[in-house]
Structure formats: C-alpha cells, structure tokens
N, C-alpha and C positions, 0 to 999 in steps of 0.2 A: 714729702712728696712722693711717690707709688716708688716700689722697688723697679717695676718694667718701666718707669720713666728713667729711672735711675741708670739702670742698665743701658739705654737706648742711648743715654747723655754719652757715657762712658765709651762706647763704641763710635757714636758720631765724633768725640772729642779730636782726634787727628783732622777733621775737613773742617773744623770751627774757622781757621785759619783763612780756607779760601773761600770759603761762603762770606765771611768777614771782609775781605779785599775787593769780592763781586760787588759788595752792596756800598763798600764804601768809591769805589770806580763808579755804580753807579750814580750815587750821592755830587759828586762830584760832575758829572757828564750833564746831568739835569741843571746843574748850578753853573754850568758854564754854556749851556743852551746846547748842546750836542743833540740832544733830544728837545723836542716840542714842549714847552710849555704854555698852556693857555691861560691866556688873563682875562676873565671876566668882567662884566659891566659893571657889578654890585658887587658888594663884601663878602666875603667867603671867611667862614671860620672852619677850620679842621679840628677833629676832636679823633686823638688816635692814641698809642701807646707803642713802647717800644718792646714791650716782651710780649711773648704768645700767651693765651688761655684770657682767662676773663676779670676785666680792671671797670667794669661799671661802667662799659660806655656808652651803650644804650639809655640808662636812666640819665645820665649826665647829658648825653644830646637832647633826650624829652624837656628836661627841667632847662637846660638853657632855650629851646627853642619858644618853651611856653612863655620863658621870661621876654624875650625879645617882641614876640607877639602882644604882651600884655604892654609892652612900650611902643606899640604902634607899628612896628616892622611887619613885614608879610613874609615869613621865614618858609623855607623849604628846606627837607632833607633828601641828602644824595647818599644813599649806600651802595655797595658794590654788590648787595642782595646775594650775602654768600649762602650755600645750599637750595637758593631757590631756581626752580625747573624754568621761570621766564626767561627766554634768550633775546630778544628785542633790544636793539640798541638804546632803545630809552623804553623804559617798563615803567607805567605809572600806577604804582600801587593803588594810592590814593590821590585826588585832587584836592581835598581838604572837605570836601562833603561828601561824595560816593567813595567807596572802597571795592576796587577794582580787580585785585587780586589774590586768592587765599595763601594762606602759610607755604605751601607747598610749590606754588608760582614766585611768592615773592621774596621767600625765606624767612625766618622764625622771626628774626628784630624787625624788618621793615612793617612786616604785619600790625606785629605787638604796637608799633610805635603809630602806624595807621588808624587803628582801633582808640588806643587813646590820647589823640592828638586832634581834636577836630578842629577844622579850618584850615592846618599845616601840611600841606601835600609832603607825599615822601614818595621819591622815585629811585629807581635803581638802575643800574646800566654799566656794564664793564669798563667803558671808555668814558668815562665819568663829566668829562667836558659836554656830551651829547643830553645826557639828562639835565645838567645843569644849565645848558643853554634854553632848553625847553620849559624848565621851569623859569627862567626869564622872562621869554618871551612867548609862551603859548599861557603861562598860570600866574603871571604878572609878580612875581614874587621879588622882593628887590635886597633877599640877604639871602645866602645859603650857609648850610651845616653839612661837611663832610663826616660820615658816620665810618668812622676808623679809617683815615686819612691823612696819617703820618707818612704812611709811604709811599704814599699814591702822587707824586712830584708832579705830576702832567700837570694837576691844576695850579695855579698861583693863590694862595691863600694870604689874608689880611692879620689872619690871628691863629697861632700853631699850639694847642691846647694838648699836652702830652699829659696821659694818666698814667698814673702806679697804683695798684691795688694796697692799701694799709698792711695788709696781709701776708702779700707776699712781696712786695717791693720788686727788687730786680732779680728775683730767684735766685738761681749759682751765679750769676752775673756772666756768664758765659756765653758765646753765639751759637745759635743753632748751628748746626744738629748736635752740638755740643752743649745746649744750654735752652735756656729759655728767651733768648734775649733774638729780635729779629733783624736787628744790625747792631754794630759795635756801639756802645757808649758815647762817641762823639760825636754821631749822627744828633745827641740832644742839644746840641750845637743852635739845630733847626728851629728847636723851639722858642715860646715866645714865654709860655706861661707852663707850669706844672701843676698837677691836681691831684694830691693823695685821695683817692675814693675809700667809702667805707669804713672810714676812721670810729674806732671804738675806745672805751677805757683801756681794754686789756693792750692794745694795739698801737694806741696814742705815743706811749711813749718812744718806740721804734720807730715810730713814723716819723716823728720830730728830728730825732736822728738822722733818719734817711735825708730829711727836708734838710738840714743843716748841711749835710754830704752835696747837697746838688746845689745849695748856695753859694757852697765854696769853689764849687765845679765850675760853676755858670754863673758867676755874678751878674747881677744885675735882672735875673729871669725870676720873678716871684712864685711862691712856693705857697699854694692854697689846699684847703681841704672840704670834703664834704662828706656828707653821714647819710646813711640807706637805712631808712626807719620803716619797719613794719606798719600801717595802715589801718589795715582790715582785711577779711578775707571774704571772699564772694559766693555764695552757693552757685554752684552751676547750673541748679534743675533748673531753680527761680530765678536766680540774676540780682538777687538781693545779699544786700552786705550785711556781715556781721563783725561784731566787735572779738577780739583775740578771747577774749576771757568769756565769751559764750561759746564759744566751740565746743563739740563732743569730746570726751577723753577716752581711751587715747586715740590717733589718727596716726593712719600707715603714709608715709611720705614717697614721693616718686619726685624724680627728675632728670632730664638729659641737659643739663646745662655746663660750663666749662668747670667749674669749681661746684661740685656738688655737696660738699662737705662746708660751703659757708650758706648753701640753704638749713644744712641740718643745725647748722651755730646759731643762727636766726630762730629756727623756730624754738630750739633750747633757751634763746637768750628771751624769747616772750613765755616761757614757763610751759608749753605746749608740748604733752609729752608724747612720744611716739613708742608704735608697739611693734615697728620696721621700719626699714628705708631699701627702697632699691635705688641703685647709683646707676645710670646711662651714661653713655657718651653726648658730646656735644652735638647739637641739633638733630638729635635722636628722631626718626621717623616711628610713629607708631603704627602698629598694625592691632587690628579685632585679636589676634592670638597673644601678642604682648601684653594687652589691655586684659584679656582673659586672665594671663597670669598674676597681672597685678592684683587684681581684685583676691585671687585666688589666695596670694600670699598675705594680703590684709586681711581676708575673712578668718585665714588659719590662725594669725595673730591676736585674735581677738580684736583689731580694731573697730570702734566706731564711727570711722570715718576715712577718709582719703583726701589727701591735701599736696598739692605740687604750685609751682610758680606760673606766676602769667602769663612768661615766654612758654611754658610747654602749653598751657592752655591755649593759646591760639591755634596749638594742632590738633584740639580735641572737641572739635566745635560738635562733634557729632557721638563722643562718648557719652553713653548712659552705664554709671555702674549702678549697682543695688544698694549699696552702702552711700552715706551722704557725700559728697563731691566740693571741694575749698579749691580754689586758688588763694594765694597768700598776694597780697597787694602791696607793693612798695613805694616809698616817696624819697626820692633825692633831694638832701639839703644843700645846696650850693654856699660857699661861703660869700657874703654878700659885699665883699669887698674884691671877690672874682666878679661878680655881676659888674658892677661900679666901674671895675678897670674896662671891661667889654666894650661899656656904654661910652666912656672917654675916648679908646683906641677907636670907634667908628664913628664919631662926633669930630675925630681931631682931622682936618682937611690932609 
C-alpha cells in the first residue's frame, strides 16, 4: 500500500465506526423496505465488491455476459457510468449493434464493454432501475447484469456475486475512511456467491486461505476462482493482433487504472521487458500534453514501442505516437462451476 494511502487511512480511522454504522443502517432500511426497491420482470445478476479499487469487475461482467449470450439469453449490462459525462436518466452506450457514446460520455468501462461485446447492449444511469427498464422494454433484453451493483440496493437481484482480488483480498479489513472496505464485512451476508479474481501461482495459496475464512464465516455460500490471462497485443495503428512473443523490446508502459502495479506484473509475467513505466490515476483523462510527455519519456528510455491497457485505449482512439503503440488484450476465464451454478439458479422456478 502506498505511504500516502496509509497516512490517509490512519487519519480516517476514527471516522470508520461512523461510516460503518451509516452503511449498516442503510442496508437495514433497504432490507425493511423503508427505501424503495425495484423488482424487475427479468432475472438480475449483480457483480460487485466490498473493497474499493480494482477487483476485475469489468472483465468478469464481460465474460458472464458472453456466456449468457451463448446460452441463448439476451443480456444487457447496466452500469453507473462512473466518470462519464452523459447525464441523461438513461444513457444507451450501445444497443448491441451501434455504439453511441465515447469514453468521455459513457465512462471508461462501459465504453470498453460496448466495443468488445457485440450484440450486448450497455446502458448507464444514476437511478439504475431506469436503464434496466429501458433494456427490457425498448431493447428486448431478458436478463440484466448490474456492473458494480453490490452497494446499489434499490434494484432487487436474483444472484449477488461479490468479487475479491486474489492479490489484495480484503485490504486492511477496515471500513472507509480508515481502510479499503466500502461496508462492514457483515454486509457479505447479502452475497450469494464469492469470486476470487486474478488468481495466479504466487497468490493461490493465500487466496485459498481467504476462501476458507469466507466459507467458515458465511457457510453455504460457494467460493469460486477466476484467472485473467493475456492473450495478445493489438497494434493501434493498423488494428492488427500480435502474439506477445513478437512484440518489440523493450517497451514503455503506462496506464490509468485502479491498480497499475497489476498491469506491470502482468507484463513481467509475460517476459515483456519494460524500459520505463508511468502510473496514472484511475480513470485518467488524457490530454495531448500528457501523451507528448509519455512519448518523450518512452524515447528517452530507449523504448522500441509503447504499451497500455485495453481500458485506457478506449480513451486514446485519436492518439498517434511515432513509436509503435500496443494495447494488451486480456481474457477472463471463470470457473466452470460458477457458470453451471448461475444456469441452475436461473432455471430454478
């Protein structure tokens, strides 16, 4: 954990009990229907997390949507659209055929999913019941996936999936602003399924110990694993796909995601040599000046190319580096048992 984050959490620790109490009260009031909850006509699957920061929700949502589509469902993805400027009550990022909003309007993740999931509508809106209804009644969708939906209690869901990164797990196990948790751990009683994402050989043993703790504290709730696998690199100049072993070396990397170190570790795991790396804040907005600075640093470092994430790339469609420019393409592989359980649940009357 960065020193600045540790200091912030140390200062915020006295306020954690207040925030924790407020979140418990909020959950209680929703559970007792003091706040309105919307029950929709089609099944709803929520994919969310207890911790702040990246747990791999977007690739899990994408993988799940593709799986459901292959099973004959017509899914739609409903997102808050964090960071997007579109302010309508219903923002159709994609209707499954046409993409209407860029990353600045839609937000990074909704735009990325719209680009990579043909045939699957992606919608955003603050009051998520509204884009949910639009997906059902205007687009004919018969199953909905709430992206980052664990804390969005206003929409009833049939399956509640909670993700933990296999690298960071529960962080420091303290509630914000003294730690990484959005809610107290007792909120996990709302979950139906736990998924530990990004499991690797180095983190698998620790992840399994954490899974044992989850099973002990929340008996009857299954725990599954997923892996996040690099599969190719796309040359952004000619949109061609390249095997990772054929990339020029060394490369200069940059990204603006929640856990930039995870991107660095992924590249290192593929024996991709980096001459340098720029870590930016999550949802970074790229200006011509910033991009010029990145290429300047890349040239200074002796790089033969530049590489970033697919999530960053959705904001860089007009970027033109003199150096070869690649985006890393990743594939999420969900535990087959998870997919089977979801199908059984959906088919149970």
